[in-house]
C-alpha positions as CSV (number, residue, x, y, z in Angstrom):
1,X,0.0,0.0,0.0
2,X,2.0,2.9,-1.2
3,X,-0.5,5.5,-2.4
4,X,-3.5,7.5,-1.5
5,X,-5.8,5.5,-3.8
6,X,-5.1,2.3,-1.7
7,X,-6.1,4.2,1.5
8,X,-9.2,5.5,-0.2
9,X,-10.2,2.0,-1.3
10,X,-9.9,0.8,2.2
11,X,-11.8,3.8,3.6
12,X,-14.5,3.2,1.1
13,X,-14.8,-0.5,1.8
14,X,-15.0,0.2,5.5
15,X,-17.9,2.7,5.1
16,X,-19.5,2.1,1.6
17,X,-22.9,1.7,3.2
18,X,-22.9,5.4,4.2
19,X,-23.2,6.4,0.5
20,X,-26.6,7.1,-0.8
21,X,-26.0,5.2,-4.0
22,X,-25.5,1.4,-4.4
23,X,-22.0,0.1,-3.7
24,X,-21.4,-0.5,-7.5
25,X,-22.4,3.1,-8.3
26,X,-20.2,4.4,-5.4
27,X,-17.2,2.4,-6.8
28,X,-17.7,3.9,-10.3
29,X,-18.2,7.5,-8.9
30,X,-15.3,7.4,-6.4
31,X,-12.7,5.5,-8.4
32,X,-13.8,5.2,-12.0
33,X,-13.4,1.4,-11.8
34,X,-15.6,-1.5,-12.6
35,X,-16.7,-3.6,-9.6
36,X,-14.4,-6.4,-10.9
37,X,-11.3,-4.1,-10.9
38,X,-12.2,-2.6,-7.5
39,X,-12.4,-6.1,-5.9
40,X,-9.2,-7.2,-7.6
41,X,-7.4,-4.1,-6.2
42,X,-9.0,-4.7,-2.8
43,X,-8.0,-8.4,-2.7
44,X,-4.4,-7.5,-3.5
45,X,-4.4,-5.2,-0.5
46,X,-5.4,-8.0,1.9
47,X,-1.9,-9.4,1.6
48,X,-0.2,-6.1,2.1
49,X,1.4,-5.5,5.5
50,X,1.0,-1.8,5.1
51,X,-2.7,-2.2,4.5
52,X,-3.0,-4.3,7.7
53,X,-1.2,-1.6,9.6
54,X,-3.5,1.1,8.2
55,X,-6.9,-0.8,8.7
56,X,-6.3,-3.9,10.8
57,X,-9.9,-4.6,11.7
58,X,-11.1,-4.3,8.1
59,X,-8.2,-6.3,6.7
60,X,-8.8,-9.1,9.2
61,X,-12.5,-9.2,8.5
62,X,-12.0,-9.3,4.7
63,X,-9.3,-12.0,5.1
64,X,-11.8,-14.1,7.1
65,X,-14.5,-13.6,4.4
66,X,-12.0,-14.6,1.7
67,X,-10.9,-17.7,3.6
68,X,-14.6,-18.7,4.2
69,X,-15.3,-18.4,0.5
70,X,-12.2,-20.5,-0.4
71,X,-13.3,-23.2,2.1
72,X,-16.8,-23.2,0.6
73,X,-15.5,-23.6,-3.0
74,X,-13.2,-26.4,-1.9
75,X,-16.0,-28.2,-0.1
76,X,-18.2,-28.0,-3.2
77,X,-15.4,-29.4,-5.3
78,X,-14.8,-32.3,-2.9
79,X,-18.5,-33.2,-2.6
80,X,-18.9,-33.1,-6.4
81,X,-21.7,-30.5,-6.2
82,X,-21.5,-28.0,-9.0
83,X,-20.0,-24.6,-8.2
84,X,-22.8,-22.0,-8.7
85,X,-20.2,-19.4,-9.4
86,X,-19.1,-21.3,-12.6
87,X,-22.4,-20.5,-14.4
């Protein structure tokens, strides 16, 4: 995390619900990014020690959510159930 944009991404993610618009609209308005690009940038920050130092509670929560989703995907693959995200 070396720039202002990264801090703004983290600040937005921590308080996106305060914006009157939907989260996707807020992402476009605040950053000029598609939702996909926003989440790619945010995901990269989850492994950045500087981001952890800047927003420890947020980073820990997002890491837990990422790990939960990974476990769910792995469990679906092991049980042979189709992955709904693959549609």
